C-alpha positions in Angstrom: 41.4 1.3 -79.9 41.6 0.5 -83.5 41.2 4.1 -84.8 40.2 7.6 -83.8 36.8 7.2 -85.4 36.1 4.3 -82.9 35.4 6.7 -80.1 31.6 6.4 -79.9 29.5 9.5 -80.5 26.0 7.9 -80.3 24.6 5.1 -78.2 24.5 2.6 -81.0 28.2 3.0 -81.7 29.0 2.7 -78.0 27.1 -0.6 -78.0 29.1 -1.8 -81.0 32.4 -0.9 -79.3 31.2 -2.5 -76.0 30.3 -5.7 -77.7 33.6 -5.8 -79.6 35.4 -5.5 -76.2 32.9 -7.8 -74.5 32.0 -5.3 -71.9 28.4 -4.5 -72.9 27.1 -6.2 -69.7 29.9 -4.8 -67.4 29.7 -1.7 -65.3 32.4 0.6 -63.9 31.9 -1.0 -60.5 33.1 -4.5 -61.8 36.4 -3.9 -63.6 39.9 -3.0 -62.7 40.7 0.7 -63.0 43.7 2.8 -64.1 44.4 6.5 -63.6 42.9 8.9 -66.1 46.3 9.4 -67.9 46.6 5.6 -68.5 43.0 4.7 -69.2 42.3 1.8 -71.5 39.3 1.0 -73.7 37.5 -1.3 -71.3 37.5 1.4 -68.6 36.6 4.1 -71.0 33.6 2.2 -72.4 32.5 1.4 -68.8 32.4 5.1 -68.1 29.7 5.3 -70.8 31.0 8.4 -72.6 29.8 9.8 -75.9 32.1 12.4 -77.6 30.6 14.9 -80.0 33.2 17.3 -81.6 32.4 20.3 -83.7 34.1 23.5 -85.0 33.9 26.7 -82.9 31.3 28.3 -85.1 28.8 25.5 -84.2 29.0 26.4 -80.5 25.5 27.5 -79.4 25.9 29.5 -76.1 22.2 29.1 -75.3 22.5 25.3 -75.2 25.2 25.5 -72.5 23.6 28.4 -70.5 26.0 31.1 -71.7 24.0 33.2 -74.1 23.3 36.1 -71.6 26.8 35.9 -70.2 28.4 36.1 -73.7 26.7 39.5 -74.3 27.8 40.7 -70.8 31.3 39.6 -71.4 31.5 41.4 -74.8 30.2 44.6 -73.2 32.7 44.4 -70.4 35.7 43.8 -72.7 34.7 46.5 -75.2 36.3 49.5 -73.2 39.2 47.4 -71.8 42.3 49.0 -73.3 44.6 46.1 -72.5 42.2 43.7 -74.4 42.3 46.0 -77.4 46.1 46.2 -77.3 46.3 42.4 -77.1 44.1 42.0 -80.2 46.1 44.6 -82.0 49.4 42.9 -81.1 48.7 40.2 -83.7 49.6 42.7 -86.4 51.7 45.3 -84.5 54.0 45.6 -81.5 52.9 44.1 -78.2 52.2 46.9 -75.6 52.4 46.7 -71.9 49.2 45.5 -70.2 47.4 42.7 -68.5 47.4 40.5 -71.6 51.1 41.1 -72.4 52.4 38.1 -70.4 49.8 35.7 -71.8 50.6 36.8 -75.3 54.3 36.3 -74.6 53.7 32.7 -73.5 51.2 32.0 -76.4 54.1 32.9 -78.8 56.4 30.6 -76.8 53.9 27.7 -77.3 54.4 28.1 -81.1 58.2 27.6 -80.8 59.5 24.1 -80.7 63.2 24.9 -80.4 63.9 21.6 -82.2 66.3 21.4 -85.0 64.9 19.3 -87.8 66.8 17.7 -90.6 64.9 17.0 -93.8 66.5 14.6 -96.2 65.9 15.0 -100.0 62.9 12.7 -99.9 61.2 14.5 -97.0 62.0 17.9 -98.5 60.1 17.0 -101.6 57.3 15.5 -99.6 56.9 18.6 -97.4 57.3 21.2 -100.2 53.6 22.2 -100.1 53.1 21.7 -96.3 52.9 24.9 -94.2 55.7 25.4 -91.7 53.7 27.9 -89.7 50.6 27.2 -87.6 47.5 26.7 -89.8 45.2 29.7 -90.3 42.2 29.4 -88.1 40.0 32.5 -88.3 36.5 32.0 -86.9 33.7 32.5 -89.3 30.8 34.6 -88.0 29.4 32.7 -85.0 26.0 33.0 -83.3 27.2 35.3 -80.6 29.6 37.5 -82.7 28.7 41.1 -83.2 29.0 42.7 -86.7 31.3 45.5 -85.8 34.8 44.1 -85.8 36.9 42.3 -88.3 40.6 43.0 -87.6 42.9 43.6 -90.4 45.3 41.0 -89.1 42.7 38.3 -89.6 41.1 39.5 -92.8 42.9 36.9 -94.9 42.8 34.0 -92.4 41.3 30.7 -93.6 37.8 30.1 -92.2 37.6 27.3 -89.6 36.8 24.0 -91.1 39.1 24.7 -94.1 42.4 24.4 -92.3 45.0 21.9 -93.5 47.9 20.5 -91.5 49.4 18.7 -94.4 49.9 14.9 -94.7 49.3 13.0 -91.5 52.7 11.3 -91.6 54.4 14.8 -91.5 52.5 16.3 -88.6 55.2 15.8 -86.1 57.8 17.2 -88.5 55.8 20.3 -89.5 54.2 21.0 -86.1 56.7 19.5 -83.5 55.5 19.5 -80.0 56.4 22.4 -77.7 59.5 21.6 -75.7 57.7 21.8 -72.3 54.1 21.3 -71.4 54.4 24.0 -68.7 54.7 26.6 -71.5 51.1 25.8 -72.7 49.9 25.6 -69.1 51.3 29.0 -68.2 50.1 30.5 -71.5 46.5 29.2 -70.9 46.2 30.0 -67.2 47.7 33.4 -67.6 45.3 34.1 -70.4 42.3 32.9 -68.4 43.3 35.0 -65.4 43.8 38.1 -67.4 40.1 38.4 -67.9 39.3 38.5 -64.2 42.4 39.6 -62.3 41.3 43.2 -62.1 37.7 42.3 -61.2 36.3 41.7 -57.7 36.0 37.9 -58.1 36.2 35.4 -55.3 37.5 32.7 -57.7 40.5 32.4 -59.9 42.3 30.1 -62.4 45.1 28.2 -60.8 48.1 26.2 -62.0 47.5 23.7 -59.2 47.3 20.2 -60.5 44.1 19.5 -58.6 43.4 15.8 -58.1 40.0 14.2 -58.2 39.5 10.6 -57.0 36.6 8.6 -58.4 35.6 5.8 -56.0 33.6 2.8 -57.2 32.6 -0.6 -55.8 35.5 -2.5 -57.1 38.2 0.2 -57.1 39.0 3.8 -57.8 41.0 6.0 -60.1 42.6 9.4 -59.8 42.6 12.2 -62.3 45.0 15.1 -62.0 44.1 18.2 -63.9 46.6 20.8 -65.2 44.6 23.6 -63.4 41.1 24.7 -62.6 38.8 27.6 -61.9 38.4 27.5 -58.2 36.7 29.4 -55.4 39.2 31.1 -53.1 37.2 30.9 -49.9 38.7 28.6 -47.3 35.5 26.8 -46.5 35.0 25.3 -49.9 37.4 25.2 -52.8 34.7 24.4 -55.2 35.8 23.7 -58.8 33.9 25.6 -61.6 36.0 24.4 -64.6 39.1 22.3 -65.2 42.2 22.6 -67.4 44.2 20.1 -69.4 47.1 20.8 -71.7 49.3 18.8 -74.1 52.5 19.9 -75.9 51.5 18.5 -79.3 48.6 19.0 -81.8 45.5 17.3 -80.5 45.0 15.5 -83.8 48.2 13.5 -83.4 46.9 11.8 -80.2 43.2 12.6 -80.4 41.9 9.3 -79.1 44.3 9.1 -76.1 43.7 12.8 -75.2 39.9 12.5 -75.5 39.8 9.4 -73.3 41.9 11.1 -70.6 39.8 14.2 -70.6 36.6 12.0 -70.3 38.1 10.3 -67.3 38.9 13.6 -65.7 35.4 14.8 -66.2 33.9 11.7 -64.6 36.3 11.9 -61.6 35.3 15.6 -61.1 31.6 14.6 -61.1 32.3 11.9 -58.6 34.6 13.9 -56.3 32.5 17.0 -56.3 28.9 15.8 -56.6 26.0 18.0 -57.9 23.7 19.5 -55.3 20.7 17.6 -54.0 17.7 17.9 -56.3 19.9 17.6 -59.3 18.0 16.5 -62.4 20.3 17.1 -65.4 23.4 19.1 -66.4 24.3 20.6 -69.8 27.3 22.9 -69.8 27.7 23.6 -66.1 30.9 21.5 -66.1 33.5 22.8 -68.5 37.0 21.6 -69.5 39.3 24.2 -71.1 42.2 22.5 -72.9 45.2 23.7 -74.9 47.1 21.4 -77.3 50.2 23.1 -78.5 48.9 26.5 -79.9 45.2 25.4 -80.1 42.5 25.8 -77.5 39.4 23.6 -77.1 36.3 23.8 -74.9 34.4 20.8 -73.7 30.9 20.9 -72.1 29.5 18.0 -70.1 25.9 16.8 -70.5 24.5 14.1 -68.3 21.3 13.1 -66.3 20.5 12.1 -62.8 20.4 8.5 -63.9 24.0 8.7 -65.1 25.0 10.0 -61.7 23.1 7.0 -60.2 25.1 4.7 -62.5 28.3 6.2 -61.2 27.1 5.8 -57.6 25.7 2.3 -58.2 22.3 3.3 -57.1 20.3 2.7 -60.2 16.8 1.2 -59.8 16.0 -2.1 -61.5 14.2 -0.5 -64.4 16.3 2.7 -64.7 18.6 3.2 -67.7 22.1 4.4 -66.9 22.3 6.9 -69.7 25.5 8.5 -70.9 28.0 11.3 -70.3 27.9 13.3 -73.5 31.0 15.5 -74.0 30.4 18.4 -76.4 33.8 19.4 -77.7 34.4 22.6 -79.7 37.6 23.9 -81.3 40.2 24.6 -82.1 40.7 28.3 -81.5 44.2 29.3 -82.7 46.2 31.4 -80.2 48.0 32.9 -83.2 44.9 34.4 -84.7 43.3 37.6 -83.3 39.8 36.7 -84.6 39.9 33.3 -82.8 41.1 34.9 -79.6 38.5 37.6 -79.7 35.6 35.1 -79.9 37.2 32.8 -77.4 37.8 35.7 -75.0 34.1 36.4 -74.8 33.4 32.8 -74.0 36.1 32.4 -71.4 35.0 35.6 -69.5 31.3 34.4 -69.8 32.3 31.1 -68.1 34.0 33.0 -65.3 31.1 35.4 -64.9 28.6 32.5 -64.6 30.9 30.7 -62.1 31.2 33.9 -60.0 27.4 34.2 -59.9 27.2 30.5 -58.8 29.8 31.1 -56.1 27.9 34.1 -54.6 24.6 32.2 -54.5 23.8 30.5 -51.2 24.4 26.8 -51.1 21.2 24.8 -51.5 19.9 23.2 -48.3 20.4 19.5 -48.0 
């Protein structure tokens, strides 16, 4: 693709991109396919994906079926001593507790352990560029209560006002973490800390769960970096997927977004929605961490889009699109960000647990 802005976010821009690549009349069932990690523009456009990215404060829990769960999650975390100690650790010593290990690995994801040499020219260029992670405190969101504003985050920069410095110096000022597994461990440990002491029949796993999407002309595989999965032996149903990268998302935003879109499609194909499905908005969630920043992506699609993937569209039916609503980043080095994100992550797990306990619909 020519530039990051070329990832379509509305149907008209998708059509422009499809015409540019001469695939406006092609379907996913007619082209050669690559794995999710090596997806190219033709395949991406044939998946009919629209990406809509917004800052965390624009996340509307009601739109994605989380409004009631957010309140329940906040109430559950309020008396949780380990959670309070975790939030306090951003400005004081880290105490023992369930969130101690996630915090340890979150700190590790900020460390590059790479020795950098700045020549005279680069030293002058990077004089005003921060050499610490950008401040990312959340402004008041729709689900945030009025009672807490931690001292450690009082002077953080509101989201939407962060600055990484000049684009050409991103890799120098924010070098990628030395091993992707550090972010993977940090994220999955953090996710499990919310549910490990609760009577849940599901958990977050580091298992790189594969999903295979089969089409008429071929198939492709997508391997996640983890997932929220039911633990019963009869059906290891997936409730959310995980993807991590060792570098800032903005450095390879286009490539990362295309891979995550392919993973979402493969999940939809490999684990179909129940019979009677009409539309989905927020039931499929992707949690990603890129270096020290966390993002949430919610999938929205219709029955017709599923028919498109299954090659069962009627003659007069429109295929529609898979719309991915991406929010972030939440900074793992900012207590305010982590507090807001914690509520959402527990809400996602609570909703999944309710779904797990409900009887499967009759076919």
